[in-house]
N, C-alpha and C positions, 0 to 999 in steps of 0.2 A: 946574895941572900935576901931570901923573900920575909919581909916582917909584917905586911899590912894585908888585909882582905877588902875587897869592894864586893857588893851584892850583885849577882846577876843584873844586867841592864842598867849598872851605873855607869856615869860618863868616866872614862879614862883620863887622867891628867893630861894635861897639853905635853908635858915633858917626856912622855912615855915613847922613847925611842925605838926600843925593842919589844916586839909582841910577839910571844911565844905562846904554843900550847903544851899542857901536861896531861896526859891520859893516865887516869888510875882507877883501878879497882875499887869497888866499895869498901873493903877493909884498907886499902890504903889511903881512903879519904879520911879516915878517922884519925889517924896521926897527923898533928900539925907540925910535928918537927922531924927533923932529919933529911938524910941525903936522898934526891930524886933526880929523874934526868926527865928534860924536856921531849916532845915527840920527835924533834930532830936532833936529839943526844946532847944537849946542852946540860952540864952540871948544875943543880940548882940546890940550895940548902934552904929548908923550911925552918924558920924562926918565928912563929906564928903564936900570939896570944891564947891561952887554953880558951876553948868555946866548943861550938857545935862542929860535927864534921865537915868537910868542905863538900860543896854544892856545886854541881856541873852548872857553868855558866858563870861561876864567880871568877874574878880577877884577883890575883895574888900581886903586890908590888914589892919591889925592890925599897931600900930605906931612902933612896935618893929619887925613886918614883920614875927612873928611866928604863927599868924592866918591868913589863907587864905579863903576867901568866894565865892563859885562860885555864880553868879547870874544865876537863872533860872526862864523861863516864866512859871507861874502856869496856869494850865488850868482855865477857868472861863465861864460863860454863856454869848454866843455869838449868832448873826443872821448872818446866810451865806446867802447873797442875789444874785441871779442870773437872768439873761434874756435870756435864750439860743436863743429865736427866734429873739430877737432884741437887738444888742449890744449898739444901741444908748440909749437904756432905762436904760442900766445899768450906761451908761455915766452921763445921766440925772439925774439918783438917787445919783451918787457921787456929782454931782454939787449941789443938794439942800441939801443933809446931809452936806456938806462942808458950805454952806450958814448958817447952823444952828451951826456951829462948834462942829460937832459930830466928834470924832476920828475914823479914818478908817484905815484898814488896806487894800490895794489895789492889787488885783491880776488882770490877763487880762482877766479871764472869772467870777469872783465872787468878792464880797466886803464882808468884816467882820467888824461888828461893836456891842458893848457892848449890851447885850439883852435888850430892851425896848418896853414895851407894846404899846404905842403910834406910835413909829416908825415902829413897827412889822405891825400894822394896815395900817399905811400911805403906806408905801413899798407896801403891798398887794393890796390896792386899786389902786395903779398905775401900776398894773398886772403883778409884779416882782415875782419871786419865792424865798420864804422866808422860810428857814430852822433853827429851834432853834439848837444849838450844844454846846459841852463844849470843848473848846480848849486854847492853849495859845494863847495870843492876842499881835500883834505886829504894833501898829499903826503908820502910817507915824509921823514923827517927825514935819512937816511943813516946809514952805518955807525957814524961816529964820534960822532954823536949818541947813537944808542943805547947806545953803549959807556959813554957818562957819564951815561946814566939819562934822558935828555929825549926819547926816541924815542916815537912813539906806535904804537898797535897797532889793528888792525880785527879786531873780533869778529865 
């Protein structure tokens, strides 16, 4: 049973005898309770306090701190959206997708979103470059999470 979180880069307790990894998609990282499996197949039960979504690089600890599980962003089907000839078109796409409450990972030259055939068609009809890829997805946490200090940043 995993009951505590440590931020990425934090030192693990000396008593952490077993270190595991847990690969999760973006939607799975938002749920802080329930049954999961480590990457090597061990059963895990999350009983974490309410809070922000799990972030890749974080460690989850058992109540006795003997088991530490690293959170890893699992690859998932995504759409990579570009607008090489018109940066404004990319900003407009982000605006329209945001109005639909579509989770987005923002970069200076492209957007990433979970694969969706309807959105794929909409974006292509707007003249944007859209490529289907498989990669880890790290969507923006949203305005309120950033205010509370839980947002993440792309460098």
